[in-house]
N, C-alpha and C positions, 0 to 999 in steps of 0.2 A: 535968543532972538531969532536965529536961523530956524529954529523949530517952529516958532510962531508964524514966520512967513510961509513955511511949507504947509502949515495947517490951513493958512488962508487960501493958498493956491488950490489945495485939495478939499476945501470946504464944499459942502453941498450946493451952496448958492453959486459959487464961481463955476463949479462943475456943470451945473444946470445951464448957466449963461453960456459956457463954452459949447455945450451940446446944442443949444439953440442957434448960436452963430454958425456952428458946423452944419446944421440942418439947412439954414438959410443959404449957405455957400453951396451945398450939394444941390439944393433946389434950383439955384441960379445956373449952376453948371448943367443941370439936366435941361432947363429951359433953353439955354444957349445951344446945347447939343441938338435938341429937337428942332429949334428954329433953323440951325445950319443944315440939318438933314432935309428939312422941308424945302429950303432954298436950293439945295443940290438937286432934289427931285424936280422942282420947277424948271431948273436949268437943263435937266436931262430930258424933260417931257417932250420937247420938239424933236428929239432924236430917238424917242422910244421905239418907233417903227423900225428904224435902221438898226438899232441895237438888238431888237428881238429877232429880226431876220438874219442878221450877221451871226448871232448866237446859234440859231437853228442851222445855218449853213456850216458853221464851224463844227458842230456836232456831227452833221451828216458827212462832211468831207474829211473828218479827222482820220479815219482808216486809210484813205488814199494819201493824205498828207504824211502820215507816218511811214508809208512805203516810200514816198518821194524823199523823205528825210534820210532814209537808209542809203539812198543812192547819192543824194546831194547833201553834203555835210554842212553847208552854209545855211543857217536858219532863214535869213532874209530872202535868199534866192529861192529856196524851197517853198516859202510862203507865197512868193510871187508866182511861181509855177502853179501851185494849187489854186490860187485865186484866179489865174488866167483860165485854167481848166473849168472852174465854176462858171465864169463868164461865158465861155464858149458853149457849155452845156445848157445854161439857163437863159441867158439874156438874148443871145443871137437868134436861136430858133423862135423864141416868143416874139422878138422884134420883126423877123421876116414874116411869120404867120399873121401877125397883127396887120402889117402892111398889106398882105394878100387879102385879108378879110375886109379891110377898108375899101380896097379897090373893087372887090367882088360886090360888096353892099352898094357901092356907088353905081356900079354897072347894073346890078339887079334893080335898084330903085328907078333907074332910067327906063329899063324895060317895063317895069310895072306902071310907071306914069304914062308911058307911051300907049300901053294897052287901055288904060283908063281914059285918057284924053281922046284916043281914036274911036272909042266906043266898041272896040273888039271884045272887051270883057262881057258886054251886054249880049252880043251875038253868041258867045260861048255859053252863057248862062241859060239861053233859050232851050238847051238840051235838057234842062231840069226845070220843068214848068212850075212846080210848086215853090221850090227853093228860089228859082229865078224870079218869080213874081214878088216873093218876099224881099229879095235883095233889091229889085228895081223899085219897090215901094220905099225901101230904106234910102235908096239914092235920092228919091224925091224929097224925103224928109231931112236927110243929112247931106253934108258936103263931103261925099266920098273921096274925091281927089285930094281935098285938104287933109282929111283924116289919114289917108295913106301917105301923103307927103310928110305929115308930122310924125307918123310912125317910123318911116325910113330915116328921117332926120334924127329921131331919138336913138335908133340902132347905131347909126353912124357916129353920133356923139358919144355913146357908150364905149365904142371901140376906140375912137380917137382920144378919149379922156385918159385911157391907159397909156397911149403912145406919146401924147403931147399935151396932156391936160393942163399942166402948170409947171412952173419952174421948181416948185417944191417937190413934185413927184420925181423929177429928174434928180434933184439933190438927194432924195431918200435912196434912190437906187445907187447913186455914186457913193454915198456914205456907207451904205450896206457893205459894199465890196472893199471900201477903204478900211472899215472896222474889221471885216473878215480877215484882211491881211494881218492886222495886229493881233487878233484873237488866235490866229494860227502861229505866228512867229513868237509871240510872248505868252503863250498859253501857260507855261510853267510858272512864270512870274505872277501872272494874274491869279492863278489858283493858289499860290502861296500867300498872296496879299489877302485874298478872301478868307483863307484859313486863319490868317493872323488876326483879322478884325472880327471874325465870326465868334459869337458867344457860345457856339456849340463846340463840343470836344472833337477830337480828330475823326473818330469813326462815325460820329453823327454828321459832321460836315461832308465826309466822303459819301455817306448814305444819301444826303440831300443832293449832291452832285449826280449820283447814280440815278435817282428818281427823276431829276430834271432831264438828264440825257435820254432816259427811257421814254419820257413823255414827249420830247421833241421828235424822236424817231417814230413813235407810234402815231403822232399827229400828222407828220409830213407824209409818211408812207400810207396812212389811212386816207389822206387827201388824194394822193396819187392813185390809190386803188379805186376810190369812188369815182374819180374823174375818168379812169380807164373804163369802168363799167358804163358810165354815162355816154362816153364816146362810142363804145361798142353798141349799146342799145340804139343810139341815134343813127349810127352808120348802118346797122342792121335794117332799120326801117327804110333808110334811103335805098338799100339794096332790094328790099321787098317791093318797094314802089317803083323800082327801075329808074331811080334818079341817077344822074351822071356822077362818076367818081365817088362811090360810097366809102371806099377805104380812105381816100384823101380827106373827105369831109369828116369822117369819123375820127381820124387822127387830129384834125384841126379842132373839133369839138372837145376832144379829150384835153388838149392843151388849154383851150378857153375855159374849161370847167375848173382847172387848177387855179386860174387867175381870179382873185376875189372880186374884182370890179366887173368881170365879164361873166360869160356862161355859154352853154351850148345853144341857148335860145337865140343867140346872135345869128346862128346859121339856120336852124330849123324853122324859125318864125317867118323870115322872108321867103324861105322855100315854100312853105304852106300857102302864103299869100299869092305867090306866083302861080302855084298849081291851081288855086281857085280862080284866078283871073284868066288862066289859060284853058279853063273848061274842065279841068280834072278836079271837080268839087269833092267827090268822094275821097280821092287821095289826099286832098288838102285837109279835110276833116280828120281823116285817120292820122296824118302826120301831126296836126295840131294837138289832137287828143293824146297821142303817144308822147309828144314832147312835154305837154303840161302835166299829165297824170302819171307817166312812167319815168321819163328822163328827168323831169323837173323835181320829182318828189323822192327819187331813189336815194339821194344823198341824205335827206332827213331821216331815212330809215337805216340805211347801211352804215353811214359814217359813225353815228353813236355806238352802233353794235361793234364795229371794228375797234374803235378806241376803247370801249369798255372792256373788251376781252384782253387787249394788250395791257391796259393799266389796272385791270381787276376792279373796275368801277361798275356800278349799276348803270344801265343804259340811260335812265332819266338823268342821273348825275352827270354823265358824260355829255349828254345833249345840252344841259344847262350850262356846263362849263364852256362849251363851244359857242352857243348862242349868246350867253352873257358876256363872254370874252369879246366877241365881235361888237356887242352893244357898247361895252365900256372902252375898249382899246381900238376899235375900228378893225381894219383888215388884219392887223398884226395880232388881234385877239384870237385868231385861229391857233396861234402858238402860245400866246400869253395866258389865255383863258385856262386851258388844261394845266399849264405849268403852275399857275396860281393855286388852282384847286389841289393838285397832287402835292405841291410843296406845303400847303397849309395842312393837309391831312397828315403828312409825314411829321411836321412839327407838333401837331396835336398828339400824334402817337408817341413822340419823345416825352412830352409832358406827362402823358398818361403812364408811361413806363416808369418815370421818375417818381410819380405820386404813389404808385403801387409799391415801389421799392422802399420809399420812406415809411409807408404804413406798416410794411413787414418788419422794419427795424424797430 
C-alpha cells in the first residue's frame, strides 16, 4: 500500500502539476520583486540628484577622509570633519561668488538702462556711422530699452535661481551633504550590503566599484579642467580688451562654468552689452564673438575628449553619455550619464566573458 502511494506522488501527472504550481509561485515572486524594486525606485527618484552628488563627493573626498580617519579614530567625528571641509571648499565660495555676481549684474543693468534712457548710447554710436545708423533704425523698429531690460532680468534670474530658486534646490544641497556624511561614516557597511545583494561574484563587484569610481573622478576633474580653460580664455580676453579685474572675473567665470545652471556668459554677455552702449562697439563685438564661439563651445569639444581618454571611450560615445545623461537625469546627469554607460559596458563585458568561457567548455 505504501508503495502505491509513493508511486502516486512520483507519478508523471502529479510531478507535472507540482512543477506547474512551482512555476506559478516563482512567477509571482518575480512579479512581486519587480514591483517592489520599481516602487523603491519611484521613492528614491526625488532624491536621485542628492544621491548622485553625494556619491561623487564621497569618491572625491575619500582619500582626504582616510587621512583624517588615521588621526581621528572615531568614525562619526571624522565623517563630520570631512563633510565640513567639503562644505567649506564647495558651498561657501560658490555662495559668496553668486551673491557678488547678483549684485554686479544688478549694478550693471542699472548703468545700462541709464545709458539707454538718457540717450547717451546714441551719441556714442555716432562714432560708427554705418553701424550706428543700422542700430538707430533698429531702435525705431524695436523697443530697445524693453529688450535690454528683459535680457538683464533673464541674467539676474539665471543667477538667483541657483541661489534661491526654490525650496527643493535648498533641500537637494542639504540632503547631499547629509548623505555624504553617512557615505563616509558607513562606507564599509554600505559596500558589504551591496556585495551581499549583488548577483555578481566578488571580483566582478569590485571591478564594478572600480569603474564607477574612475568614471566619477574623470567626470568631475574633466568638468573642473574645462571650466578652468573657459575661465582662462574669458579672463584673457578681458585682459586684452583692458577691462577691469580680468583675473577676478576669470576666476568667477571658472566657478560659474562648473555650475550646471549657470555659465561664463553670465559675465561676458553683460560686459559686451555695456561696451557697445559705451561706444566701444568693436570691443563689444570681439568679446561677444569670443564668448559665443570660443568660450561657449570649447566645453563641447574639450570635455568629451578629456572624458574619453580617461575612460577609454570614443569621443562620440563620451559626448552622448554626457548630453544624454543631462537630458534624462537633469544636472546630475553630468555624473549619472557616464556612470550608466561605463557600468553597462562593464556588465556587458562580464556577460561576453562568461559566454566565451561556456563555449570553450
